C-alpha positions in Angstrom: -53.9 31.8 74.3 -57.4 30.0 74.4 -59.3 32.8 76.2 -60.1 35.9 75.6 -62.6 37.8 78.2 -64.0 41.2 76.4 -65.7 43.7 79.4 -68.1 45.8 77.8 -69.8 49.0 78.8 -71.2 49.3 74.9 -69.0 52.6 74.8 -67.2 53.4 71.5 -63.9 52.1 73.3 -66.0 48.9 74.1 -66.1 48.7 70.5 -62.5 49.1 69.4 -61.5 46.9 72.1 -63.9 43.9 70.9 -62.7 44.4 67.4 -58.9 44.3 68.7 -60.3 41.1 70.5 -62.0 39.2 67.6 -58.8 39.7 65.4 -56.6 38.0 68.0 -59.6 35.1 68.5 -59.4 34.6 64.6 -55.5 34.6 64.8 -54.9 32.2 67.6 -57.5 30.4 67.1 -59.0 31.2 70.6 -63.0 32.1 72.5 -64.1 35.2 73.4 -66.0 35.7 76.6 -68.1 39.0 75.5 -69.1 39.9 79.8 -71.8 42.9 79.9 -72.0 44.0 83.9 -74.6 45.3 85.6 -73.1 47.3 87.8 -75.9 47.6 90.1 -79.3 46.1 90.5 -80.8 49.5 92.8 -83.0 51.6 90.2 -83.6 55.0 91.5 -87.2 57.3 90.4 -85.7 60.6 89.4 -88.0 63.3 91.3 -89.1 60.9 93.9 -87.3 59.6 96.9 -88.0 55.8 96.1 -86.0 52.8 94.8 -86.2 49.3 94.1 -84.2 46.6 93.5 -84.4 45.5 89.8 -85.1 42.0 89.4 -82.7 39.1 88.1 -84.8 38.8 84.9 -84.5 42.8 84.7 -80.6 43.0 84.8 -80.7 39.5 82.2 -83.1 41.7 80.2 -80.8 45.0 80.4 -77.4 42.6 79.4 -79.5 40.7 76.7 -80.2 44.5 75.4 -76.4 45.7 75.5 -75.1 43.0 74.1 -76.7 42.9 71.1 -76.1 46.6 70.7 -72.6 45.7 71.1 -72.5 43.1 68.6 -74.3 45.0 65.7 -73.0 45.6 62.8 -69.4 43.5 64.3 -68.3 40.1 62.3 -68.4 37.6 64.7 -67.9 34.8 61.4 -65.5 32.4 62.6 -65.2 32.7 66.5 -66.4 31.3 68.8 -68.4 33.7 71.2 -70.2 33.1 74.5 -72.1 36.3 75.5 -72.6 36.8 79.7 -74.4 39.3 82.2 -73.4 39.5 85.7 -74.0 42.1 88.1 -71.9 43.6 91.2 -68.8 45.8 91.3 -67.7 46.0 87.7 -63.9 45.5 88.3 -64.5 43.1 90.5 -66.4 40.7 89.0 -64.3 40.9 85.9 -61.5 39.9 87.9 -63.6 36.9 89.5 -64.3 36.2 85.8 -60.8 36.0 84.9 -60.2 33.4 87.5 -63.6 31.5 86.9 -62.7 31.2 83.4 -59.2 30.6 82.9 -59.2 33.9 80.8 -55.9 34.0 79.6 -56.1 37.7 78.5 -58.5 40.6 78.9 -58.7 42.9 75.9 -60.7 45.9 77.5 -61.4 49.9 76.4 -59.5 52.5 77.7 -62.1 54.0 79.5 -65.5 54.0 79.0 -68.8 56.0 80.4 -67.3 56.0 84.1 -68.4 58.3 87.0 -65.1 60.0 86.4 -64.8 61.4 82.8 -61.7 62.8 81.2 -59.5 60.4 83.3 -56.5 59.0 81.0 -57.3 55.6 82.2 -61.0 54.5 84.0 -61.1 53.2 87.4 -62.4 49.7 86.1 -59.7 49.3 83.8 -56.7 50.3 86.5 -57.9 48.4 88.8 -58.4 45.1 86.3 -55.0 45.9 84.5 -53.3 45.9 88.1 -55.6 43.2 89.9 -55.7 40.4 86.9 -53.4 37.4 86.7 -53.4 37.8 83.3 -52.6 39.4 80.5 -54.8 42.9 80.1 -54.7 44.8 76.7 -55.8 48.2 77.1 -57.2 49.5 73.6 -57.6 52.9 72.6 
């Protein structure tokens, strides 16, 4: 195992998944890619009917802030950690990243802040679990 992908929505489930991935990375001397997917570039003004498409710079800034928050208080010493922000449909982007980066293992939370609250396994986790061509570890 050389590459571990950790998709994050900055939820507590994602933090647990990152800690599991870091343990595995230390054990197997693997590198970790921490991925934040901005699901939608359209931003709506509440109270108004206006919307606009966020710029690439805004998407990058949102990703930087999310990844910084995700790593706060987590020991990444001794780990090769790559941070990446992409935009699009989260499950499709994650599955494409698995292919593009020759990922050996995806470690993700059982669910996060998706649209369907209370599901046993989040819809993004389910799609990645069933669609990935590598091992997927779902952390509770």
